[in-house]
Backbone as CSV, one residue per row, in Angstrom:
resi,resn,N_x,N_y,N_z,CA_x,CA_y,CA_z,C_x,C_y,C_z
1,UNK,-46.372,-5.373,-56.366,-47.157,-5.101,-55.180,-46.450,-5.678,-53.971
2,UNK,-46.805,-5.197,-52.835,-46.148,-5.663,-51.624,-47.177,-6.026,-50.571
3,UNK,-46.674,-6.285,-49.378,-47.555,-6.636,-48.269,-48.570,-5.528,-48.004
4,UNK,-48.272,-4.305,-48.411,-49.191,-3.200,-48.166,-50.538,-3.424,-48.839
5,UNK,-50.562,-4.277,-49.858,-51.799,-4.608,-50.531,-52.836,-5.123,-49.544
6,UNK,-52.400,-5.823,-48.516,-53.310,-6.450,-47.568,-53.443,-5.673,-46.265
7,UNK,-52.794,-4.550,-46.181,-52.846,-3.760,-44.955,-53.854,-2.636,-45.103
8,UNK,-54.477,-2.275,-44.037,-55.336,-1.106,-44.006,-54.993,-0.331,-42.755
9,UNK,-55.750,0.709,-42.491,-55.479,1.494,-41.287,-55.718,0.664,-40.032
10,UNK,-56.598,-0.305,-40.137,-56.879,-1.196,-39.024,-56.212,-2.539,-39.339
11,UNK,-55.452,-3.076,-38.391,-54.823,-4.371,-38.611,-55.887,-5.445,-38.738
12,UNK,-55.695,-6.304,-39.691,-56.640,-7.393,-39.904,-56.346,-8.522,-38.932
13,UNK,-57.374,-9.253,-38.586,-57.208,-10.444,-37.760,-56.538,-11.524,-38.592
14,UNK,-55.794,-12.400,-37.941,-55.024,-13.419,-38.651,-55.890,-14.319,-39.507
15,UNK,-57.122,-14.602,-39.068,-57.955,-15.542,-39.806,-58.413,-14.983,-41.148
16,UNK,-58.398,-13.662,-41.328,-58.705,-13.100,-42.640,-57.605,-13.455,-43.647
17,UNK,-56.380,-13.537,-43.166,-55.281,-13.935,-44.038,-55.436,-15.390,-44.473
18,UNK,-55.921,-16.227,-43.563,-56.177,-17.629,-43.906,-57.240,-17.696,-45.002
19,UNK,-58.294,-16.902,-44.847,-59.349,-16.868,-45.863,-58.795,-16.412,-47.210
20,UNK,-57.913,-15.410,-47.196,-57.275,-14.949,-48.428,-56.474,-16.069,-49.080
21,UNK,-55.708,-16.798,-48.272,-54.879,-17.879,-48.805,-55.744,-18.983,-49.411
22,UNK,-56.862,-19.288,-48.782,-57.781,-20.290,-49.317,-58.342,-19.815,-50.657
23,UNK,-58.708,-18.546,-50.717,-59.222,-17.970,-51.954,-58.188,-18.050,-53.073
24,UNK,-56.935,-17.728,-52.760,-55.869,-17.802,-53.763,-55.678,-19.240,-54.237
25,UNK,-55.725,-20.197,-53.307,-55.558,-21.607,-53.662,-56.701,-22.084,-54.556
26,UNK,-57.919,-21.655,-54.247,-59.069,-22.031,-55.078,-58.920,-21.484,-56.491
27,UNK,-58.422,-20.260,-56.606,-58.194,-19.668,-57.931,-57.142,-20.458,-58.699
28,UNK,-56.082,-20.856,-58.021,-55.026,-21.635,-58.673,-55.604,-22.939,-59.231
29,UNK,-56.470,-23.581,-58.476,-57.088,-24.827,-58.937,-57.917,-24.571,-60.202
30,UNK,-58.706,-23.509,-60.186,-59.534,-23.174,-61.350,-58.661,-22.835,-62.554
31,UNK,-57.609,-22.058,-62.343,-56.752,-21.609,-63.452,-55.949,-22.747,-64.074
32,UNK,-55.701,-23.812,-63.329,-54.875,-24.907,-63.843,-55.694,-26.113,-64.293
33,UNK,-56.958,-26.131,-63.997,-57.808,-27.278,-64.298,-57.897,-27.544,-65.809
34,UNK,-57.689,-28.802,-66.171,-57.847,-29.213,-67.554,-56.631,-29.014,-68.439
35,UNK,-55.555,-28.479,-67.898,-54.341,-28.260,-68.674,-53.307,-29.347,-68.391
36,UNK,-52.596,-29.772,-69.422,-51.386,-30.562,-69.185,-50.314,-29.562,-68.767
37,UNK,-49.189,-30.037,-68.290,-48.141,-29.121,-67.849,-47.678,-28.222,-68.993
38,UNK,-47.454,-28.787,-70.160,-46.968,-27.973,-71.280,-48.032,-26.989,-71.749
39,UNK,-49.296,-27.407,-71.793,-50.379,-26.492,-72.175,-50.476,-25.337,-71.186
40,UNK,-50.347,-25.665,-69.915,-50.437,-24.642,-68.877,-49.321,-23.614,-69.008
41,UNK,-48.102,-24.065,-69.206,-46.956,-23.156,-69.309,-47.139,-22.208,-70.491
42,UNK,-47.702,-22.699,-71.579,-47.888,-21.873,-72.768,-49.215,-21.119,-72.785
43,UNK,-50.028,-21.267,-71.742,-51.355,-20.651,-71.737,-51.325,-19.139,-71.545
44,UNK,-50.239,-18.603,-71.065,-50.140,-17.151,-70.917,-50.894,-16.628,-69.710
45,UNK,-52.134,-16.222,-69.915,-52.905,-15.592,-68.843,-53.101,-16.525,-67.653
46,UNK,-53.452,-17.779,-67.907,-53.644,-18.714,-66.799,-52.351,-18.921,-66.018
47,UNK,-51.265,-19.035,-66.741,-49.962,-19.208,-66.093,-49.630,-17.996,-65.231
48,UNK,-49.770,-16.802,-65.805,-49.459,-15.580,-65.066,-50.360,-15.404,-63.845
49,UNK,-51.650,-15.684,-64.015,-52.584,-15.541,-62.895,-52.264,-16.530,-61.785
50,UNK,-51.878,-17.738,-62.155,-51.523,-18.750,-61.162,-50.282,-18.342,-60.390
51,UNK,-49.260,-17.907,-61.104,-48.022,-17.475,-60.440,-48.316,-16.314,-59.501
52,UNK,-49.141,-15.371,-59.940,-49.468,-14.213,-59.107,-50.208,-14.635,-57.839
53,UNK,-51.155,-15.537,-57.949,-51.896,-15.981,-56.763,-51.004,-16.743,-55.800
54,UNK,-50.078,-17.523,-56.316,-49.118,-18.209,-55.441,-48.205,-17.192,-54.758
55,UNK,-47.815,-16.173,-55.486,-46.974,-15.116,-54.911,-47.716,-14.379,-53.797
56,UNK,-48.957,-14.012,-54.045,-49.745,-13.304,-53.031,-49.925,-14.169,-51.780
57,UNK,-50.166,-15.447,-51.987,-50.319,-16.358,-50.859,-49.048,-16.414,-50.018
58,UNK,-47.908,-16.466,-50.676,-46.644,-16.534,-49.925,-46.346,-15.224,-49.213
59,UNK,-46.782,-14.112,-49.781,-46.569,-12.815,-49.128,-47.380,-12.719,-47.840
60,UNK,-48.647,-13.100,-47.906,-49.484,-12.906,-46.725,-49.260,-13.946,-45.649
61,UNK,-48.676,-15.078,-45.997,-48.473,-16.080,-44.944,-47.495,-15.590,-43.889
62,UNK,-46.697,-14.584,-44.206,-45.802,-14.018,-43.195,-46.573,-13.218,-42.149
63,UNK,-47.835,-12.892,-42.453,-48.655,-12.146,-41.503,-49.401,-13.040,-40.526
64,UNK,-49.326,-14.337,-40.735,-49.967,-15.267,-39.808,-49.015,-15.465,-38.637
65,UNK,-49.521,-15.368,-37.436,-48.636,-15.521,-36.274,-47.792,-16.786,-36.360
66,UNK,-46.563,-16.672,-35.929,-45.627,-17.787,-36.026,-46.131,-19.026,-35.276
67,UNK,-46.883,-18.838,-34.231,-47.428,-19.985,-33.504,-48.338,-20.815,-34.396
68,UNK,-49.165,-20.164,-35.175,-50.055,-20.898,-36.071,-49.267,-21.649,-37.130
69,UNK,-48.178,-21.055,-37.602,-47.331,-21.740,-38.575,-46.705,-22.981,-37.948
70,UNK,-46.258,-22.873,-36.698,-45.671,-24.021,-36.010,-46.713,-25.114,-35.790
71,UNK,-47.919,-24.734,-35.415,-48.985,-25.712,-35.215,-49.310,-26.431,-36.520
72,UNK,-49.320,-25.689,-37.615,-49.573,-26.285,-38.919,-48.498,-27.306,-39.262
73,UNK,-47.242,-26.961,-38.995,-46.129,-27.870,-39.265,-46.275,-29.145,-38.440
74,UNK,-46.614,-29.001,-37.163,-46.781,-30.167,-36.300,-47.936,-31.039,-36.779
75,UNK,-49.021,-30.415,-37.199,-50.154,-31.170,-37.700,-49.770,-31.959,-38.955
76,UNK,-49.002,-31.362,-39.835,-48.566,-32.041,-41.053,-47.689,-33.246,-40.706
77,UNK,-46.808,-33.077,-39.723,-45.949,-34.194,-39.324,-46.776,-35.330,-38.732
78,UNK,-47.743,-34.989,-37.927,-48.570,-36.016,-37.287,-49.386,-36.776,-38.328
79,UNK,-49.989,-36.061,-39.266,-50.843,-36.712,-40.255,-50.052,-37.461,-41.319
80,UNK,-48.769,-37.149,-41.478,-47.963,-37.842,-42.493,-47.332,-39.117,-41.976
81,UNK,-47.365,-39.337,-40.662,-46.804,-40.556,-40.093,-47.758,-41.721,-40.297
82,UNK,-47.197,-42.901,-40.655,-48.063,-44.083,-40.876,-48.704,-44.588,-39.610
């Protein structure tokens, strides 16, 4: 699948992409919960679903305006400083 998965005839607002990314992250948490690393890798469906959700998240983050990405980076730097 490609970025077209998230496109429609009407361009979506950037904040819908943020909501999608949050949804994908929540799914990843559910799919990995309770597994050790080795159990997770051998789990099959959970592993595949997790990789797919991470892939979808990385695809749509390119649709978020670059300014928002820069602001996010600056916020991370500020909050990581002691």
